[in-house]
C-alpha positions as CSV (number, residue, x, y, z in Angstrom):
1,X,32.5,-31.3,-64.4
2,X,29.0,-30.7,-63.1
3,X,29.6,-33.3,-60.3
4,X,33.0,-31.7,-59.4
5,X,31.5,-28.3,-59.4
6,X,28.7,-29.3,-57.1
7,X,31.1,-30.8,-54.7
8,X,33.2,-27.5,-54.7
9,X,30.1,-25.3,-54.1
10,X,28.8,-27.4,-51.3
11,X,32.3,-27.5,-49.6
12,X,32.5,-23.9,-49.9
13,X,28.8,-23.4,-48.3
14,X,29.8,-25.8,-45.5
15,X,32.9,-23.8,-44.8
16,X,31.1,-20.6,-44.9
17,X,28.4,-21.8,-42.5
18,X,30.9,-23.1,-40.1
19,X,32.7,-19.8,-40.3
20,X,29.6,-17.9,-39.4
21,X,28.8,-20.4,-36.6
22,X,32.2,-19.7,-35.1
23,X,31.4,-16.1,-34.8
24,X,29.3,-14.9,-31.8
25,X,26.7,-12.5,-32.9
26,X,27.5,-9.2,-31.6
27,X,24.4,-7.4,-30.1
28,X,24.3,-3.7,-30.2
29,X,23.5,-2.5,-26.6
30,X,21.8,0.5,-25.4
31,X,23.5,2.3,-22.7
32,X,21.6,3.7,-19.7
33,X,22.4,4.9,-16.3
34,X,20.8,3.7,-13.0
35,X,21.0,6.1,-10.0
36,X,21.4,4.6,-6.6
37,X,19.9,6.1,-3.5
38,X,23.0,5.4,-1.3
39,X,26.4,3.7,-1.6
40,X,26.2,0.0,-2.4
41,X,24.4,-2.3,0.0
42,X,22.2,-5.3,0.0
43,X,19.0,-3.4,-1.2
44,X,20.9,-3.2,-4.4
45,X,22.2,-6.7,-4.9
46,X,19.7,-7.8,-7.6
47,X,20.8,-5.0,-9.8
48,X,24.5,-6.1,-9.7
49,X,23.4,-9.7,-10.2
50,X,21.5,-8.7,-13.2
51,X,24.7,-7.0,-14.7
52,X,27.1,-9.9,-13.6
53,X,24.9,-12.4,-14.9
54,X,24.1,-10.8,-18.3
55,X,20.4,-10.3,-17.8
56,X,20.9,-6.6,-18.8
57,X,22.8,-7.8,-21.8
58,X,20.1,-10.2,-22.8
59,X,17.8,-7.4,-22.6
60,X,19.8,-5.3,-25.1
61,X,21.1,-3.0,-22.3
62,X,24.4,-1.9,-20.9
63,X,23.4,-0.5,-17.6
64,X,25.8,1.7,-15.6
65,X,25.0,1.6,-11.8
66,X,26.1,4.8,-10.1
67,X,25.9,6.6,-6.7
68,X,26.2,10.3,-7.0
69,X,27.2,11.7,-3.5
70,X,25.2,14.9,-2.6
71,X,22.8,14.4,-5.4
72,X,19.0,12.9,-4.9
73,X,18.3,10.1,-7.1
74,X,14.7,11.8,-7.5
75,X,16.2,14.7,-9.1
76,X,18.6,12.7,-11.2
77,X,15.8,10.6,-12.6
78,X,13.5,13.6,-13.0
79,X,15.9,15.7,-14.8
80,X,16.6,12.7,-17.3
81,X,20.3,12.3,-16.3
82,X,19.3,8.6,-15.4
83,X,16.1,7.0,-16.8
84,X,15.9,4.7,-13.7
85,X,16.9,4.9,-9.9
86,X,15.9,4.1,-6.4
87,X,13.7,6.1,-3.9
88,X,11.2,5.6,-1.2
89,X,7.4,6.1,-1.1
90,X,7.6,8.6,1.9
91,X,10.4,10.8,0.1
92,X,8.5,10.7,-3.2
93,X,5.5,12.3,-1.9
94,X,7.0,15.9,-2.1
95,X,7.8,15.3,-5.9
96,X,4.1,14.9,-6.5
97,X,2.8,17.8,-4.6
98,X,5.4,20.3,-5.8
99,X,4.1,23.4,-7.7
100,X,5.6,21.8,-10.8
101,X,5.3,17.9,-10.0
102,X,8.4,15.9,-11.0
103,X,7.7,13.5,-13.8
104,X,8.7,10.3,-12.1
105,X,6.8,7.0,-11.2
106,X,7.5,4.1,-9.0
107,X,7.5,1.0,-11.3
108,X,8.6,-1.8,-8.8
109,X,9.3,-2.4,-5.2
110,X,12.6,-3.9,-4.1
111,X,11.3,-5.2,-0.8
112,X,7.7,-6.1,0.0
113,X,7.5,-4.7,3.3
114,X,8.9,-1.6,5.4
115,X,11.8,-3.1,7.2
116,X,12.6,0.1,9.1
117,X,12.2,0.8,12.8
118,X,13.9,1.9,15.9
119,X,17.2,0.6,17.4
120,X,18.1,1.3,21.0
121,X,20.4,-0.2,23.7
122,X,19.1,-3.6,25.1
123,X,17.3,-3.1,28.5
124,X,16.7,0.8,27.9
125,X,12.9,0.1,27.7
126,X,12.5,1.2,24.0
127,X,10.8,-2.0,22.9
128,X,7.9,0.0,21.3
129,X,7.2,3.6,20.3
130,X,5.9,4.5,23.9
131,X,9.3,3.8,25.2
132,X,10.7,6.7,23.5
133,X,9.3,9.0,26.2
134,X,12.2,10.5,28.1
135,X,14.7,9.4,25.6
136,X,16.9,11.0,23.0
137,X,15.8,10.3,19.4
138,X,18.3,11.1,16.6
139,X,16.3,12.8,13.9
140,X,17.0,14.1,10.3
141,X,14.3,16.8,11.1
142,X,12.1,15.8,8.2
143,X,8.3,17.0,8.5
144,X,7.2,13.3,7.4
145,X,9.7,11.5,9.7
146,X,8.6,13.5,12.8
147,X,4.9,13.2,12.0
148,X,5.3,9.4,11.6
149,X,7.0,9.3,15.0
150,X,4.5,11.4,16.7
151,X,1.7,9.2,15.5
152,X,3.4,6.0,16.4
153,X,4.2,7.3,20.0
154,X,0.8,8.6,20.7
155,X,-0.8,5.5,19.2
156,X,1.3,3.4,21.4
157,X,0.0,5.5,24.4
158,X,3.0,7.8,24.9
159,X,3.5,11.5,24.9
160,X,5.6,12.8,22.0
161,X,6.4,16.0,23.9
162,X,8.3,13.9,26.2
163,X,10.7,12.8,23.6
164,X,14.0,14.7,23.1
165,X,15.0,15.3,19.6
166,X,18.8,15.6,18.7
167,X,20.4,15.9,15.1
168,X,21.2,12.6,13.5
169,X,24.9,12.7,12.2
170,X,25.4,9.1,12.9
171,X,27.3,6.6,10.5
172,X,27.9,3.9,12.9
173,X,24.7,3.1,14.9
174,X,26.0,0.5,17.3
175,X,28.9,2.6,18.1
176,X,26.8,5.7,18.7
177,X,24.5,3.7,21.0
178,X,27.4,2.2,22.8
179,X,29.0,5.5,23.4
180,X,25.7,6.8,24.6
181,X,25.6,9.5,21.9
182,X,21.9,8.9,21.7
183,X,19.1,6.5,22.8
184,X,17.4,5.7,19.7
185,X,17.9,5.6,16.0
186,X,15.6,4.9,12.9
187,X,17.4,2.2,10.8
188,X,16.5,-0.7,8.3
189,X,16.7,-3.9,10.0
190,X,18.4,-5.7,7.1
191,X,21.5,-3.5,7.5
192,X,21.5,-1.6,10.8
193,X,20.2,-4.4,13.1
194,X,22.3,-7.0,11.3
195,X,25.4,-4.7,11.7
196,X,24.8,-4.5,15.5
197,X,24.5,-8.3,15.7
198,X,27.8,-8.7,13.7
199,X,29.5,-6.2,16.1
200,X,28.1,-8.2,19.1
201,X,26.2,-5.2,20.3
202,X,23.0,-6.2,22.3
203,X,19.9,-4.2,21.3
204,X,16.2,-3.7,21.4
205,X,14.1,-3.3,18.3
206,X,10.6,-2.5,17.1
207,X,9.2,-2.3,13.4
208,X,7.1,0.7,12.6
209,X,4.6,-1.7,10.7
210,X,4.0,-3.8,13.8
211,X,2.4,-0.6,15.5
212,X,0.4,0.7,12.6
213,X,0.0,-1.1,9.3
214,X,-0.3,2.4,7.5
215,X,3.4,2.7,7.9
216,X,4.0,-0.7,5.9
217,X,4.7,1.6,3.0
218,X,7.1,0.8,0.1
219,X,10.9,1.5,0.7
220,X,13.0,1.2,-1.3
221,X,11.4,1.5,-4.8
222,X,12.6,1.5,-8.4
223,X,11.5,4.8,-10.1
224,X,11.6,5.8,-13.8
225,X,11.5,9.1,-15.8
226,X,7.9,9.2,-17.1
227,X,9.0,10.7,-20.5
228,X,11.6,8.2,-21.1
229,X,9.3,5.4,-20.2
230,X,6.6,6.7,-22.4
231,X,9.1,6.8,-25.3
232,X,10.6,3.4,-24.5
233,X,7.8,1.3,-23.1
234,X,9.2,-2.0,-24.4
235,X,12.7,-1.2,-23.2
236,X,11.4,-0.3,-19.7
237,X,9.6,-3.6,-19.5
238,X,12.8,-5.4,-20.7
239,X,14.9,-3.6,-18.1
240,X,12.5,-4.4,-15.3
241,X,12.2,-8.0,-16.4
242,X,16.1,-8.1,-16.1
243,X,16.0,-6.4,-12.7
244,X,13.4,-8.9,-11.5
245,X,15.4,-11.8,-12.6
246,X,18.4,-10.5,-10.6
247,X,16.4,-10.1,-7.4
248,X,14.8,-13.6,-7.8
249,X,18.3,-15.0,-8.2
250,X,19.3,-13.1,-5.0
251,X,16.3,-14.6,-3.1
252,X,17.2,-18.0,-4.0
253,X,21.1,-17.8,-3.9
254,X,21.9,-15.3,-1.1
255,X,25.6,-16.3,-0.6
256,X,26.6,-16.2,-4.5
257,X,24.4,-13.0,-4.7
258,X,26.5,-11.4,-1.8
259,X,29.8,-12.4,-3.5
260,X,28.7,-10.7,-6.7
261,X,27.9,-7.4,-4.7
262,X,31.2,-7.6,-2.8
263,X,33.1,-8.1,-6.2
264,X,31.2,-5.2,-7.9
265,X,32.5,-2.8,-5.0
266,X,35.1,-0.8,-7.0
267,X,35.1,2.1,-4.5
268,X,35.8,0.2,-1.4
269,X,32.7,1.0,0.5
270,X,32.1,-2.5,1.5
271,X,35.8,-3.4,2.4
272,X,35.8,-4.9,5.8
273,X,32.0,-5.3,5.8
274,X,32.0,-8.7,4.1
275,X,30.4,-10.7,7.0
276,X,27.8,-7.9,7.3
277,X,27.0,-8.3,3.6
278,X,26.8,-12.0,3.9
279,X,24.3,-12.0,6.7
280,X,22.4,-9.0,5.5
281,X,21.8,-10.8,2.2
282,X,20.7,-14.0,4.0
283,X,18.1,-12.0,5.9
284,X,17.0,-9.8,3.0
285,X,16.7,-12.9,0.7
286,X,13.4,-13.8,2.4
287,X,12.2,-10.0,2.1
288,X,12.6,-9.3,-1.7
289,X,9.3,-11.3,-2.4
290,X,8.1,-12.2,1.0
291,X,4.3,-12.8,0.9
292,X,3.7,-11.4,-2.5
293,X,2.9,-13.5,-5.6
294,X,6.0,-12.0,-7.6
295,X,8.9,-9.7,-7.0
296,X,8.1,-5.9,-7.5
297,X,4.4,-5.8,-7.2
298,X,3.0,-2.7,-5.4
299,X,-0.2,-3.3,-3.8
300,X,-2.6,-0.4,-4.4
301,X,-4.4,-0.4,-1.0
302,X,-1.0,-0.3,0.9
303,X,0.2,2.5,-1.3
304,X,-2.9,4.5,-0.9
305,X,-3.4,4.0,2.7
306,X,0.2,5.7,3.5
307,X,-0.8,8.7,1.2
308,X,-4.1,8.9,2.8
309,X,-2.4,9.4,6.2
310,X,-0.2,11.9,4.6
311,X,-3.4,13.8,3.3
312,X,-4.7,13.8,6.8
313,X,-1.7,15.4,8.3
314,X,-1.9,18.3,5.9
315,X,2.0,18.3,5.7
316,X,2.1,18.6,1.9
317,X,-0.2,21.3,1.2
318,X,-2.2,19.6,-1.3
319,X,-3.8,16.1,-1.4
320,X,-2.5,13.1,-3.2
321,X,-5.4,11.2,-4.9
322,X,-5.5,7.5,-5.0
323,X,-3.2,5.9,-7.5
324,X,-0.7,8.7,-7.4
325,X,2.8,7.9,-8.3
326,X,3.1,4.2,-9.0
327,X,2.4,1.7,-11.6
328,X,2.6,-2.1,-12.0
329,X,2.3,-2.0,-15.8
330,X,5.8,-2.3,-16.6
331,X,6.1,-5.7,-14.6
332,X,6.2,-8.8,-16.3
C-alpha cells in the first residue's frame, strides 16, 4: 500500500508540475505614457522597436507612445501627464530659466550629433551660412533660432541684415523650394534632405555643426519628469535600458526597424511615405550611436558649450550653470 501511495503521489506531483509549466507566468505591467515631439518619424523608431520586440514588457512596462497635437511635450512631461517624452536642448533652455523652472531633465540623447542645417535650391549659392545674404529664409521667429542663424552668418563672413525673413508655414520643403515660395529652410537631414532626394529634387545643404561646433548640441533628447524619476529610479533605468535596446536594434537592422515603424502607424501619417521611411532609417541607423561609446550618452562639454553660448547672448534673462538640465545617471 505504501508503494502504491508513493506512486500515486509522485504521479500527482508530476502532473501538477507539468500543468504549471504549461501556463505562462503573467507579469503585472506598469502603464506609462511617452509623449512624442512630433508625428511618427524615424527619430522615434527605437521606441516602437522596444514596444514591438517586447523590451518594454520585459522591463515590466506597458508603454503608450502618443503625440498630442498642439501640446508641447515639455509641458506634458513637466505636468506629470507623461513621465517621459522627447525634446531638444535648444528648446529646453527656457524651461530651466523660467521664473518657476520646470522639473524636467534630459536623460538620454536619441542622436549623437545635431543633424540639422539649411536646405536650398541647387545652384542658388546657399552652400554655407554666408550664402543666405540676399535670400529669403523661412523662420519660426524663435529668438534662439534667429540668434543662431545670425551668429552662423556672421561667423561665415556674411551680413545678417541682408537676410530676408519670412514666416515658416511649410510642410513640404522640396515643394516649397521648387515653387519658389522661399530660398532656405531649416530641416533635419535625415528627414528633410532624404525626402528631397526621394522626390528627385536637387538641393544644396550645409550642417550648422560644420560651421561652428558650438551648435553641435543635442536634438532630439529623451526627457523625464524629475519627481517621477526620483520616486521611481529603478523603473526609469529599466525604461531607458529598453529604449536603448530598441535603438541599438534599429542601428543594426534598419530595414526591419523601418518596417516596424510603418506597421505601428495607426493614424496614416506615414502612408505613401514608405520609401522615405526606409531611406531615412538607413541614414539614421549610423547616427543613433555614431562616434559615441554607447547610445544615449550626453557629453558634458558639448552640452555646456551650447548653454555657454546662450548665456553670452543674454536671451534667457538668467544664466544656465554648467550641468544644468541633463544627467547620464539613468543610462545602463
